[in-house]
N, C-alpha and C positions, 0 to 999 in steps of 0.2 A: 814751233812752226818753222823755224829756220832749218832744222834737221829734216823735217818732213819735206820741205821744199828741196833740200839737197838730195834726198832719196829720189824724188821725182825727176830732178835734173840728170841724175845718173841713169835712171831708166830711159829717158829720152836719148841720152848719149849712147847707151848700149844698143838701143833699137836702131839708131842711125848707122852705127858701125856694121850692124848685121844686115841692114836692108840695102844700103847704098852700094853702088858699084865702087870698086877700089879707088878710082881716081877721085870720086867725090868723097868717099868715106875717109880717105887719108887726109884730105884738105880740111873738111869740116870737122872731122874727129880730132885733128890736131888742135884746132882753135878751141873746140869744146872742152877737150881735156885740160888745156891750159887754164881755161876759165874755172873748171872744177877744182883744180889744185888751189886756186885762190879762194874759192868758196869753202873748201874744207878748212883752210887756215882761219878764215873769218868765223866759221862755226866753232872752231876750237877756242878762239878768243871770246866768243859769246858765252860759251860754257864757263870759261875761267873767270869771266866778269860777273857771274852769278854771285850775289851776296850770301854765299853759303860756305861752310867749312868744306874743304876738299876731301870728301869721303872717298872710300874705295870705289863706290859706284860712279861718282863723278870723275874720278881719276881714270877708271877703265873706259868710260864713255869718251873722255878726251883722247886717251891713247888710241882707241879704235878709230877715231876720225883722223888722228895724225897718221895712222897706218894707211888710211885711204888716201891721204895726200901723197904719201911716199909711193904707193902703188900707182896712183894716177900719174905721178911725175914720171915713173918708168914707162907708163903707157904713152905719155907725150913723146918720149925718146923713140919708141917703136914707130909711132905715127910720123915723126919727123923723118925717120929713115925711109919709110914708105914714100913720103913726099919727095925725098931726094932721088929715090930710084925712079919715080915717075917723071921727075923733072929733067933727068939727064938724058941726052939724046942717045939713041941706040945705034949700034953699028953692026955690020954684017959679021964681024969677028966675035961679037958677044954671044954667049949661049942664050937660047930661047927660054931661059928659066926666070927671067926678070919678073914676069907677071906672077909666077908662083911665089917668089920671094916677097913681093909687095903684099900678096894675100896672107903670107905667113906672118909678116910684121903686124898687119892689122889684126890677125887672129890672136897674136900674143898680147896686143893692146886690149882686145876684148876680154881675154881671160883675166887680166889684171883688175878690171873693174866690174866683172860679172856679179860679184856678191855685194857690191857697194850699196845698192838701194836698201837691201835688208839690213846691212850693218848700220846705215844711217838711222833707220827706224829703231833698231835695237838700242842705239845710243840715246835716241829721243825717249824711248821707254824708260831707260835707266835714269835720265835726268828728271823726267816727269815723276817717277816713283819717289825719287829723293825729295823733290819739291813737296809732294803730297805728304811724305813722312814728316817733314819738318814744319809744314803748315797744314795741320789737320783741318779738314773741311767736310761738309756734308757731301757724300758721293753724288756726282752728277748723273742724271739719267740718260745722258747723251742724246737728248732730244727725242726720247721715246724709241730709240733703236732696239730692235730685237737682237738676241745673241747672233743669229745668222747674219744680220745686217752688219753688226760690229765686226764679225769675222771677215766678211767680204771687204769692208773698208780697210781693215788692217792688212789683209792680203794684197789689196790694191796698192796701198802705201808702199809695200815692200817690192812692188814690181812683179808680182806673181800671177797676175790675172790678165788673160787675153780671151777673145771670143773668135771662134772659127765657125765654119759652115760645112755641113756634110749632108748631102742629099736634100738640100733646100732648108735645112733646119740649123738654127744657131746652137752652138754648144760652148761651154766654158772650159778652158784649160787653165787650171791653177795648180800650184805646187802640191797641195795635199788633197785635192779633189773635194773640198768642203764647201765650195762656192757654187751656187746654182744660178742659172740664167734668169729665173723669175726674180730672185733677190736683186740681181744687178739691174734689171729693168725697173724694179720698184725704186731703187736708190737713184737711178738715172732720172726717173720721173720726179723725184723730190729735189733734184738739183745737186745731189751729193757726188755724182759720178758723171764723167764725160767719156764718150767712146770715140776714139780716133780711128776712122776707117783705114785699114791697111797700114796701121802705124807700127805693127810689130812684125818680126821676121816670121817666115813660114815654119811649120813643124818639120819639114824635110826639104832638101835641096830641090829647087824647081817647083815647089808647091805654092799654093796661093798664100799671100801674107795674111796674118791674123789682124784683128782689130785690137788696138791697145786700150785697156780700161785704165783711166786715170782719175785721181781725185780732183774735184773742183775746189775752189776756195772754201765753199761751205762744207764740203766733205772733209777737207783737211782740218777745218775748225772743229768739226764733230769728232774726228779722230783725236785731236788734241784734248778734248774734254774727258775721254776715257783712257787715254794712254797712261800706262803706269798704274792703273787701278786694279787690273786683273791679270791673271797669268796668261802669258802667250808663249807659244813654242819658241824657244831661243834659237837664234841662228848660230852656226858654228863660228868659232873665232876667225877673224879676218886672216887669210893666209899670208905668209911672208912672200916676198917677191920671188924668191928662189927656194922652194921647199927642199929640205935635205932628203936625200935618198934613204930609204929604209935600210937598216943594217942587215947584212946577210945572216941567215940563220946559222947557228953553230953546227959544225959537222957532228954526225951521230957517232958516239963512241963505238969502237969495234970490239 
């Protein structure tokens, strides 16, 4: 549950950075990122406190969250720089590019935490699978959820689901297009999902904001019952803060 909550906190953080004007985004984002660094370290400690042998799966889950802490720490520095730029008085001699630099610093911060929700859920899946492996139990039916509902809850936990509107009709935007609006409405009616109006950034600059779909406490508890039991599409490994450039291709022999 701690890691699922961490994923949701990162989703809210990323949405705020994308939706708010730079002056608000830098200030709120800076405080939020600082909190998330601490939350990551607390999650690491919670994994390490598990009364289990440190298997490869648990070690990788721990390392993944430690990487998130490092990346989020770098995001803190970018947002601090944006706050500094906004706080310094301007003068006529200064170039008119300060606003662009503030937005650039916020963009860099957003990129560093963009994959954090999915990475947190991936770590939660690894920990859950290890717990199930070491403590065999009868598989839980996840409160009678259908495969489509389980898929929708899992995608929501990873911060992949929003609702938009086109020509008066609601539509779902999810990473793999496997979530349908009827499924979300059914889960919302059962109290597993909450929809935050205009909580997510628009699909394009100047467009209307999307509604963010989030897990309720009941929804998170349901995800926790089936997490680690079945295969899910794995996320890519958490990127490093400064990825190395690809090596140039060797020259063709003449």
